[in-house]
C-alpha positions as a printed NumPy array, in Angstrom:
array([[-0.163,  0.171,  0.099],
       [ 1.5  ,  3.245, -0.969],
       [ 1.944,  6.018,  1.717],
       [ 3.554,  9.653,  1.196],
       [ 7.282,  9.929,  2.526],
       [ 9.195, 13.291,  2.805],
       [12.384, 12.421,  0.429],
       [15.228, 14.58 ,  0.213],
       [15.682, 16.193, -3.203],
       [18.779, 18.327, -2.179],
       [21.148, 19.598,  0.343],
       [23.185, 22.811,  0.2  ],
       [25.282, 24.873,  2.553],
       [26.754, 28.202,  3.069],
       [29.666, 29.512,  5.641],
       [30.977, 32.842,  6.186],
       [34.423, 33.707,  4.728],
       [35.838, 34.624,  7.848],
       [37.67 , 32.047,  9.773],
       [38.903, 32.308, 13.354],
       [41.204, 29.862, 14.664],
       [41.911, 28.84 , 18.329],
       [45.026, 30.918, 18.149],
       [43.142, 33.793, 16.978],
       [40.662, 33.756, 20.039],
       [43.853, 33.187, 22.395],
       [44.428, 36.792, 21.447],
       [41.518, 38.101, 22.942],
       [40.534, 35.822, 25.906],
       [42.48 , 33.544, 28.341],
       [42.726, 30.414, 26.392],
       [44.881, 28.298, 24.003],
       [44.514, 25.948, 21.153],
       [45.579, 23.225, 23.227],
       [42.89 , 23.994, 25.786],
       [40.106, 24.059, 23.155],
       [41.214, 21.085, 21.335],
       [41.229, 18.982, 24.482],
       [37.901, 20.169, 25.561],
       [36.032, 20.337, 22.466],
       [37.688, 18.842, 19.313],
       [37.488, 22.32 , 17.649],
       [40.147, 23.594, 15.519],
       [38.403, 26.63 , 14.107],
       [35.061, 28.169, 13.461],
       [33.537, 30.96 , 10.323],
       [32.402, 34.09 , 11.969],
       [29.747, 36.08 , 10.096],
       [30.638, 40.01 ,  9.395],
       [28.943, 42.34 , 11.232],
       [26.547, 43.064,  8.348],
       [26.059, 39.539,  7.381],
       [22.591, 38.33 ,  8.231],
       [20.942, 35.038,  9.344],
       [18.705, 35.504,  6.506],
       [21.581, 35.843,  4.071],
       [23.2  , 32.59 ,  5.315],
       [20.047, 30.563,  5.166],
       [19.047, 31.948,  1.505],
       [22.504, 31.124,  0.277],
       [22.319, 27.395,  1.531],
       [19.01 , 27.194,  0.349],
       [19.695, 28.264, -3.317],
       [22.525, 25.606, -3.411],
       [19.731, 23.04 , -2.341],
       [17.527, 24.108, -4.778],
       [19.777, 24.113, -7.732],
       [20.946, 20.446, -6.706],
       [17.246, 19.143, -6.217],
       [16.577, 20.829, -9.778],
       [13.466, 22.676, -8.304],
       [12.472, 25.91 , -8.923],
       [11.571, 28.109, -6.324],
       [ 8.167, 28.764, -7.42 ],
       [ 7.396, 25.117, -6.848],
       [ 8.078, 25.43 , -2.942],
       [ 5.185, 25.928, -0.799],
       [ 6.367, 25.567,  2.59 ],
       [10.09 , 27.435,  3.931],
       [10.822, 26.108,  7.646],
       [13.978, 27.987,  9.121],
       [15.333, 26.778, 12.363],
       [17.291, 29.62 , 13.931],
       [18.095, 30.928, 17.796],
       [19.437, 34.467, 15.975],
       [16.873, 35.535, 13.606],
       [17.479, 38.785, 11.821],
       [14.501, 40.584, 13.74 ],
       [12.107, 39.882, 16.741],
       [ 9.669, 39.601, 13.918],
       [ 8.793, 38.917, 11.325],
       [10.354, 35.52 , 10.985],
       [13.862, 34.993,  9.179],
       [11.948, 32.2  ,  7.163],
       [ 9.661, 34.824,  5.442],
       [12.717, 37.106,  4.77 ],
       [14.264, 33.946,  2.914],
       [11.057, 33.312,  1.09 ],
       [11.165, 36.876, -0.217],
       [14.659, 36.647, -0.93 ],
       [14.154, 33.226, -3.112],
       [11.251, 34.336, -5.237],
       [ 9.102, 31.635, -3.153],
       [ 5.337, 33.094, -3.308],
       [ 3.405, 29.725, -2.648],
       [ 2.152, 28.504,  0.648],
       [ 3.767, 29.22 ,  4.499],
       [ 6.981, 30.184,  5.917],
       [ 7.916, 30.272,  9.59 ],
       [10.925, 29.941, 12.267],
       [11.007, 26.986, 14.561],
       [13.131, 27.819, 18.02 ],
       [14.676, 24.84 , 19.61 ],
       [18.037, 26.03 , 19.785],
       [20.505, 23.212, 18.536],
       [17.509, 20.754, 18.045],
       [16.116, 23.205, 15.87 ],
       [16.681, 21.341, 12.357],
       [15.558, 18.04 , 13.886],
       [12.268, 19.773, 15.108],
       [11.969, 21.911, 11.649],
       [12.491, 18.176,  9.727],
       [ 9.754, 16.822, 11.902],
       [ 7.276, 19.679, 11.134],
       [ 7.79 , 20.012,  7.708],
       [ 7.664, 16.053,  7.477],
       [ 4.098, 16.196,  8.85 ],
       [ 2.623, 18.896,  6.517],
       [ 3.957, 16.975,  3.532],
       [ 2.582, 13.637,  4.813],
       [-0.759, 15.049,  5.581],
       [-0.943, 16.529,  1.823],
       [-0.975, 20.023,  3.006],
       [ 2.106, 20.849,  1.412],
       [ 4.028, 19.28 , -1.718],
       [ 7.632, 20.516, -1.542],
       [ 9.359, 22.176,  1.375],
       [12.844, 23.997,  2.288],
       [14.123, 23.241,  5.626],
       [16.766, 25.482,  6.715],
       [19.142, 25.661,  9.811],
       [20.605, 29.272, 10.017],
       [22.667, 30.82 , 12.641],
       [24.716, 33.933, 13.681],
       [25.557, 32.767, 17.397],
       [28.572, 34.783, 17.321],
       [26.036, 37.744, 17.898],
       [25.007, 36.106, 21.37 ],
       [28.204, 35.149, 22.821],
       [30.281, 36.71 , 25.42 ],
       [33.771, 36.772, 24.395],
       [35.204, 37.634, 27.71 ],
       [33.544, 34.17 , 28.701],
       [36.359, 31.379, 27.516],
       [34.025, 28.612, 28.289],
       [31.384, 29.283, 25.96 ],
       [32.941, 31.717, 23.052],
       [35.359, 29.196, 22.046],
       [32.552, 26.587, 21.179],
       [30.21 , 28.128, 18.687],
       [30.492, 29.477, 15.171],
       [28.114, 30.579, 12.224],
       [26.714, 29.06 ,  9.26 ],
       [23.554, 27.68 ,  7.09 ],
       [22.602, 24.638,  5.819],
       [19.038, 23.781,  3.994],
       [17.332, 20.502,  2.385],
       [14.468, 20.173, -0.195],
       [12.161, 17.974,  0.861],
       [ 9.251, 16.559, -1.859],
       [ 6.293, 14.141, -0.927],
       [ 6.437, 11.227, -3.115],
       [ 4.51 ,  7.911, -2.759],
       [ 6.401,  5.14 , -1.478],
       [ 5.559,  1.47 , -0.883],
       [ 5.567,  1.588,  2.979],
       [ 8.392, -0.868,  3.233],
       [12.01 , -1.079,  4.62 ],
       [13.74 ,  0.229,  1.175],
       [11.374,  3.361,  1.192],
       [13.204,  6.45 ,  0.248],
       [12.638,  9.486,  2.763],
       [11.903, 10.219,  6.169],
       [11.191,  7.245,  8.009],
       [10.769,  8.203, 11.185],
       [10.977, 11.558, 13.582],
       [11.058, 11.626, 17.491],
       [11.263, 15.116, 19.101],
       [11.28 , 15.631, 22.734],
       [11.822, 18.382, 25.455],
       [11.944, 19.057, 29.221],
       [11.555, 22.686, 30.705],
       [12.78 , 21.665, 33.842],
       [16.595, 22.268, 32.504],
       [16.331, 25.638, 31.33 ],
       [19.079, 27.04 , 33.789],
       [21.55 , 24.739, 32.367],
       [21.652, 26.294, 28.891],
       [20.285, 29.735, 28.102],
       [20.493, 33.114, 26.982],
       [20.138, 35.813, 29.903],
       [18.047, 38.428, 27.719],
       [14.806, 38.769, 25.68 ],
       [12.556, 41.259, 24.505],
       [10.032, 40.402, 26.942],
       [12.301, 40.187, 29.859],
       [15.289, 42.461, 29.65 ],
       [14.551, 43.969, 26.343],
       [17.965, 42.972, 25.316],
       [19.559, 40.344, 23.28 ],
       [21.536, 38.905, 26.094],
       [24.335, 36.261, 25.964],
       [24.691, 32.354, 26.075],
       [25.427, 30.937, 29.477],
       [25.86 , 27.194, 30.084],
       [26.661, 24.682, 32.54 ],
       [28.854, 22.481, 30.458],
       [29.337, 19.803, 32.629],
       [25.992, 19.161, 33.206],
       [24.972, 19.555, 29.788],
       [27.4  , 17.11 , 28.781],
       [26.022, 14.708, 31.1  ],
       [22.22 , 15.172, 29.722],
       [23.28 , 15.193, 26.175],
       [24.957, 11.508, 26.198],
       [22.098, 10.147, 28.089],
       [19.215, 11.742, 26.171],
       [20.641, 11.438, 22.563],
       [21.547,  7.758, 22.977],
       [17.918,  7.231, 24.526],
       [16.255,  8.822, 21.579],
       [18.577,  6.96 , 18.786],
       [17.606,  3.729, 20.912],
       [13.819,  4.616, 20.936],
       [14.078,  5.261, 16.946],
       [15.464,  2.032, 16.196],
       [13.202,  0.134, 18.235],
       [10.233,  1.783, 16.846],
       [11.54 ,  1.288, 13.15 ],
       [12.965, -2.145, 13.616],
       [16.458, -1.462, 12.522],
       [19.717, -2.031, 14.145],
       [22.437,  0.138, 15.104],
       [24.696, -1.372, 12.326],
       [22.213, -1.055,  9.746],
       [22.686,  2.828,  9.665],
       [25.227,  3.765,  6.905],
       [25.856,  6.964,  8.479],
       [25.266,  8.761, 11.9  ],
       [24.867, 12.565, 11.176],
       [24.932, 14.054, 14.868],
       [24.635, 18.051, 16.265],
       [28.222, 18.826, 16.153],
       [28.329, 20.157, 19.863],
       [31.427, 18.539, 21.439],
       [34.06 , 15.666, 20.557],
       [33.657, 14.193, 23.863],
       [29.704, 13.925, 23.468],
       [29.849, 12.418, 20.197],
       [32.568, 10.021, 21.293],
       [30.326,  9.264, 24.443],
       [27.288,  8.619, 22.415],
       [29.381,  6.224, 20.071],
       [30.53 ,  4.08 , 22.684],
       [27.343,  3.741, 24.339],
       [25.589,  2.598, 20.945],
       [28.688,  0.812, 19.76 ],
       [28.842,  2.733, 16.587],
       [31.77 ,  2.56 , 14.516],
       [33.864,  6.038, 14.404],
       [34.021,  5.833, 10.779],
       [30.042,  5.898, 10.424],
       [29.814,  9.426, 12.426],
       [30.132, 12.653, 10.31 ],
       [31.888, 15.062, 12.13 ],
       [32.471, 19.089, 11.048],
       [33.018, 20.309, 14.731],
       [36.734, 20.584, 14.059],
       [36.262, 22.977, 11.199],
       [32.794, 24.592, 11.906],
       [32.469, 24.626, 15.791],
       [28.763, 24.215, 17.304],
       [26.558, 26.065, 14.725],
       [23.781, 25.443, 16.735],
       [20.483, 24.943, 14.342],
       [22.724, 24.868, 11.429],
       [25.356, 22.058, 12.464],
       [23.24 , 18.95 , 11.067],
       [22.594, 20.196,  7.582],
       [25.966, 21.32 ,  7.224],
       [27.458, 18.035,  8.303],
       [24.778, 16.54 ,  5.91 ],
       [26.309, 18.616,  3.138],
       [29.631, 17.819,  3.881],
       [29.057, 13.99 ,  3.673],
       [26.978, 14.65 ,  0.537],
       [30.129, 16.57 , -1.193],
       [32.42 , 13.775,  0.22 ],
       [30.472, 11.125, -1.646],
       [29.736,  9.366,  1.683],
       [25.886,  9.84 ,  1.342],
       [24.351,  7.992, -1.841],
       [21.086,  7.063, -3.109],
       [19.973,  4.581, -0.443],
       [21.884,  5.272,  2.196],
       [20.048,  5.289,  5.594],
       [21.049,  8.157,  7.73 ],
       [20.299,  9.168, 11.356],
       [20.314, 12.747, 12.299],
       [20.239, 13.654, 16.22 ],
       [20.553, 16.812, 18.329],
       [19.884, 18.114, 21.804],
       [19.848, 21.704, 22.551],
       [18.966, 24.579, 24.938],
       [15.441, 23.956, 26.874],
       [16.4  , 20.923, 26.941],
       [14.995, 19.981, 23.554],
       [16.207, 16.77 , 21.829],
       [15.187, 14.322, 19.145],
       [16.316, 12.18 , 16.02 ],
       [15.436, 11.737, 12.244],
       [15.71 ,  8.442, 10.485],
       [15.572,  8.673,  6.823],
       [16.579,  7.185,  3.635],
       [18.656,  9.054,  0.953]])
């Protein structure tokens, strides 16, 4: 019996030209290349220029995804942008991107789930497509996290970077079997009891300021390994796949020690994990589509590849998406 699935037709990415190395950061904050490498695995990150907007990064990534998909912007009827660093309080950054691309049909809106944003955005778009309310969607993760960093706090400012990634989804009939292409499963979770472990200390409704990112790194690490491993295991049980059947694990790029911890807990071979953390840093909602694009350009993902994307972010929010390319 045929069912509708959201098939990934194209992927794209965009990074700011400016690269900031660990040695560059050591000139402005009490840190060192060795200290950052040891604690995070990060070597460098891309930082947007002052006039470079989140919407511009997202639109550039989306354009590349559309070109690779061979789909005209006028055929897109849903734009979902995951971001915690919008151009403005309102309207949504997705609406700006919609206009920049020349998309005139359907709806455009933002999703705010911090580092889990792209997973939440995929889950949302997938449900619109499966319900028949949209036919083709642009799902974007775009961030300029450099704008909300406290550059005097060495425990946080060294971890993050800017960038954007995007995918084009298209509703296509599939047979409903194990070899179906497209998104097979999405699981999203949140628990607001842990808000104070990872947050920004500002906002229009509280301080009337943008604020800066604050994080309890030790506690975030502990929850990340536990919650991400749990949602991956739940996804595998729900879909009937075994961990060794997954061709590529494409995780949120937060910290190499978190990635190593999850891999060890789930017994995942290191060569199956896509890692861009060393070059990009933590780009929040942009990290998964940036890593997916990296895997695509390196020919690591091919038609039929079974990929698992997962993330955890402030809130806490966390989730996973299983898809066949």
